[in-house]
C-alpha positions in Angstrom: 44.8 -37.3 -9.9 44.9 -39.4 -6.7 43.2 -42.8 -6.9 42.3 -45.1 -4.0 41.1 -48.6 -4.8 39.3 -51.1 -2.6 38.5 -54.5 -3.9 36.1 -56.6 -1.9 35.6 -60.2 -2.7 33.5 -63.0 -1.2 35.7 -65.8 0.1 33.2 -68.6 0.2 29.7 -67.7 -1.1 28.0 -70.4 0.9 29.3 -69.0 4.2 28.6 -65.4 3.3 31.9 -64.2 4.6 33.8 -61.4 2.9 37.5 -61.5 2.3 39.1 -58.1 1.6 41.5 -58.7 -1.3 42.8 -55.1 -1.4 42.0 -52.3 0.9 43.9 -49.2 2.1 45.2 -49.0 5.6 43.1 -47.0 8.0 42.1 -44.2 7.9 40.7 -44.1 4.5 37.9 -42.7 2.4 36.4 -46.2 2.5 35.2 -45.5 6.0 33.1 -42.6 4.6 31.7 -44.5 1.6 30.9 -47.5 3.8 29.1 -45.3 6.3 27.1 -43.4 3.6 26.3 -46.7 1.8 25.2 -48.5 5.0 22.7 -45.8 5.7 21.2 -45.9 2.2 19.5 -48.3 0.0 22.7 -49.6 -1.7 24.2 -50.9 1.6 27.8 -51.5 2.6 29.5 -53.8 0.0 31.3 -55.8 2.7 28.0 -56.5 4.6 25.7 -57.3 1.7 24.3 -60.9 1.5 24.8 -61.9 -2.1 24.7 -64.8 -4.4 27.9 -66.2 -6.0 27.0 -64.5 -9.4 26.7 -61.0 -7.8 28.8 -58.3 -9.4 29.0 -54.7 -8.2 31.2 -51.8 -9.2 31.1 -48.5 -7.4 33.1 -45.6 -8.8 33.2 -42.7 -6.3 34.3 -39.2 -7.4 34.8 -36.1 -5.3 35.9 -35.9 -1.7 37.2 -32.3 -2.1 35.5 -29.1 -3.0 33.3 -30.8 -5.6 30.2 -32.8 -4.9 30.9 -36.5 -4.1 29.0 -39.0 -6.0 29.2 -42.6 -7.2 28.1 -44.5 -10.2 26.9 -48.0 -9.1 26.8 -50.9 -11.6 25.1 -54.0 -10.1 24.4 -57.4 -11.5 22.0 -59.3 -9.3 20.1 -62.4 -10.2 21.5 -62.2 -13.7 20.2 -58.6 -14.4 22.2 -55.4 -14.6 21.1 -52.1 -13.0 22.8 -48.7 -12.7 22.4 -46.0 -10.1 23.8 -42.6 -9.3 24.5 -41.9 -5.6 25.0 -38.3 -4.5 26.3 -37.2 -1.1 24.3 -34.3 0.2 25.3 -32.2 3.2 22.5 -31.7 5.7 22.5 -28.8 8.2 20.4 -27.2 10.9 21.2 -24.4 13.4 20.5 -24.6 17.1 21.5 -22.5 20.1 24.9 -23.4 21.5 23.4 -23.5 25.0 21.0 -26.3 23.8 23.8 -28.2 22.1 26.0 -28.0 25.2 23.4 -29.7 27.4 21.5 -31.9 24.9 21.3 -35.6 25.5 22.3 -38.1 22.8 18.6 -38.7 22.0 18.0 -34.9 21.6 21.1 -34.6 19.4 19.8 -37.5 17.2 16.6 -35.6 16.8 18.5 -32.5 15.6 20.5 -34.7 13.2 17.1 -36.0 11.8 16.0 -32.4 11.5 19.2 -31.6 9.6 18.4 -34.4 7.2 15.1 -32.8 6.4 17.2 -29.8 5.1 19.6 -31.7 2.9 21.2 -29.7 0.2 20.4 -26.4 1.8 23.3 -24.8 3.8 22.6 -22.5 6.8 23.6 -19.1 5.5 22.8 -16.7 8.4 24.6 -18.3 11.4 23.5 -16.3 14.4 25.9 -15.5 17.3 25.7 -18.2 20.0 24.6 -20.8 17.5 26.0 -24.2 16.6 25.6 -25.9 13.2 24.5 -29.6 13.4 25.6 -31.2 10.1 25.5 -34.7 8.7 25.7 -36.3 5.2 23.2 -38.4 3.5 23.4 -40.5 0.3 20.7 -40.0 -2.2 20.5 -42.9 -4.7 18.4 -42.8 -7.8 18.3 -45.5 -10.5 19.6 -44.6 -14.0 17.6 -45.4 -17.0 20.2 -47.3 -18.9 19.9 -50.4 -21.1 21.4 -53.6 -19.6 23.5 -54.1 -22.7 25.1 -50.6 -22.1 25.8 -51.5 -18.4 27.3 -54.8 -19.4 29.5 -52.9 -22.0 30.6 -50.5 -19.2 31.5 -53.4 -17.0 33.5 -55.0 -19.7 35.2 -51.6 -20.4 36.2 -51.4 -16.7 37.6 -54.9 -16.8 39.6 -54.1 -20.0 40.9 -50.9 -18.3 42.3 -53.0 -15.5 39.8 -52.5 -12.6 40.8 -55.9 -11.2 44.5 -54.9 -11.1 44.1 -51.6 -9.2 46.4 -51.2 -6.2 45.0 -50.8 -2.7 46.4 -47.3 -2.5 48.1 -44.8 -4.8 50.6 -42.4 -3.4 49.5 -38.8 -3.8 51.9 -36.3 -5.5 50.3 -33.3 -3.8 48.0 -32.4 -0.9 45.7 -29.9 -2.7 42.2 -29.8 -1.3 40.5 -28.9 -4.6 41.6 -32.0 -6.5 39.2 -34.7 -7.3 39.8 -38.1 -5.7 38.4 -41.4 -7.0 37.6 -44.5 -4.9 36.8 -47.8 -6.6 34.8 -50.5 -4.8 34.3 -53.9 -6.4 32.5 -57.0 -5.2 32.3 -60.4 -7.0 30.2 -63.0 -5.3 
């Protein structure tokens, strides 16, 4: 099972700058997770303004034929919360002649229209059509006791989440395998 790890740490909390302690060389799945996160309520870990006691662990799973989702454990202002983030594909169909001549503003409008159809694939693609597709990250809070989240955090620490390498060499290139990406921020 391939694993990619990215550890993001705050270098000096008072300055709000992020020091990346371990991250894979580009290109990486971190580009995707950052894009999805930035456009959602959870935000990009590297860009979040956070206090020195902030802790956040994101465990992403998928990136192949299975749905991509993440469990997010966050301790902010001394309180734990947990969320489930799911990546949904959003699609709409437009005539190719429209897509070929559409302005950027028009294409953004079609992407917005695709977002209104998240989770529903276009099944009857007509000849001369183009599919406009984008992804969106749907985040919902999980109803979990803080003590259980704290225990999960401690389990992750005991399992070695702080010692994960920036990249693990893959033994195969199968598209149907599940890939994990770990993001961590302290401070």
